[in-house]
C-alpha positions, 0 to 999 in steps of 0.5 A: 439413491445418492451419488457423489461427484469426484474429479468431474465424474459421478459415482454409481448411485447407491440406495439410501437407507429405507428407500425403495430402489425399484421405483425411486428417481434421483435428482440433484439441485445446486443453489446459487451459493454453491450448496445443494440438495439431493432429492429422491422421490417415487410413486408407489405401485400398490395403488395407495400413492405412497411417497418414498424419499430421502434428502441429504446435504450437498457439501459446499465448495471449500478449501481442503489444503493449501500451500501459500508462500508468505513473501513475494521477492521481486528483486531480480525478477522480470515480467515473465518471472513467477514471483509467487505461486500459491496453490489451493485444493478444493473439496469439490469440483469448481469451474473457475477461480479468481484471486484478488490482491489488495493494498492495506487501504483496500485498493486492488493491486492485481486480479488473476483468474483461471480455470482448474485443469482437474476442477479441484485446484487453483494454481495462480502464477503471479509475476509481482506486477500490478494491473498496469504492469508496474512493480507491486508496492513493498509491504503486505498485501491481502489476497482473497480467493473466490471460486465457482462450484460446478453447476452454481452461478456465482463465485464464493469466497473460499480463503484470504490471507496476506503476502509480503512484497519485497524488492518491489516499488518503493512506497512513500518515506520507506527507506528500510525495515527490520529485514534487509529490504524496505517493509512498506512502512513510512520512516522519518529522517532526522538530523541531530546536533552531532551531524548524523542523518538517521532514518527512524524506522517505522513500525506499522504494528504500533504506529511508532518508530523502532530502530534506526539506520544512521549516517554520520559526518554531515554538517548541521547546516544541511537540509535533507528532503526525502524525495522518493524513488527518482531514479527508478531503482526501487529505493528512495532517494534524498535531496540534500542542500549543503550550506553553500547552496549546492544541491545533490541527489543522494541514492543510499539504496534500500535499508542503507545509511545516508552518508556524505560518501553515499553515491549522489548526482550533483543538481546545482553547484551555485548558491541559488538554492539558498533562496528557498525556505521551504523544500518539500516533496508531496509525492507525485503531483504530475501523474508520471510515476515519479516524485516531485519537489515543491520550493518557496522563495523566502523573499517573494513567497513564490512557490515553484514545482520541480518536476521529477524526471530521473533528475529535476526539471526546470522550475515552474511557478505555481503561486506568486505569494505564499509568504503568509503561510508559516508551514508548507508540508508535502503530505503525500496522498491524503485523499486516496486519488494517487496524487500528492497533496500539501498541508499549509498552515497560516500564522493564525494556525488555520490549516489548509489541505491543497489536493493535487490535481495531477497536473502539477497544480493544486486545488483551492485549499480546504480549511481546518481551523485552529490546528497545531499551534504548538507544533514546531515541526510537521512532516508527511511520513507516509503510511506509519500505522499500516492502514495504507493511508498517508499519516502526519508526524508533528513535534511540539515545543516541548519535544513531544512527538505525535502521529495524526493518522490519515483517514484516506479521505483528506482529513486527519484524525486527532493526534496520538502521542507516540514519543517524548524527548525529541527536542534534541533533533535539529530537523525532522523530514 
């Protein structure tokens, strides 16, 4: 005999071909993975002890249909809003489901769970927030659906795919994209000899730059530092030091050019900031969710932290004398712990990785010998190749532009040539 369970109820049993219905008992066994077998046995009444039986496969739980929006727009949403509402229809009843969203590096952004009302459908409602309640980061996330079949113990994976977050939290060095909002890929800020500051837009599918957002009218003496979202509007900001030494925090907005007329906040009107020959942002080194700034005094070699607080707080000295280093680069989060790191190169071309501790200070440097002796510019550019790890861009004296992929464990991959003819740019940042 065989019976089928649909919508939580068993149908009336019917005879299998060749079975003896007068003395057949039906039993159903479901395995741990959700598959099952219906077994039917009987004892003959003719004294011979004949066994009658049939066996049929129990269909495994699967998705029969789905409706999954490809984007999650978070602009103008609140924590009580539903920003993404996919649905999945099952082939068999399930007792529970779970949906996990992960970033390109595999880190969990949010997990949702639920129990189907009718046993045959998962209908999550996501507000676009992470587990901690913050906005999810811009760019693609991977979703994975698991469900537990009625009568089975473990959950099984049913489906996976991607959804793109827009209007969410700004990620490192991401100022724009092909659409009207940042795309979660790192961009490079350049200054040319005509006084144009341009965001070279990263293209994750190739790990290169494609297109730009340019703002003209700048003096070629300015120093521009991509800083991150300092004021909390979910668009990254740029620190600009003028030739006079005055410092301004510009807020260009998402996917907008950086111009002298762009809204800004004046941080200093004196010439005092001209003392620094290094201005760079490694990201958040104090674990408060805001980007921070590192500066080095050209004369003494002293290194200072300016903590991001919506503006910049008073400086705190981190090191007394780093004059022996020719490059100090805010590299972003190289080792995947959520804290910004530094790359530091000495005059013998030894490269050191200084990992942020989360207190504003850095751990002792890890040595990578004989690195990048021909580079005249090294920049932390955020995630350029779409794997969720911070990458590095370097230009050599011949104007060749290279990408060093971050491996997510602090180390850098061998360089990949991505473009030529970049000597015309006065500065990369």
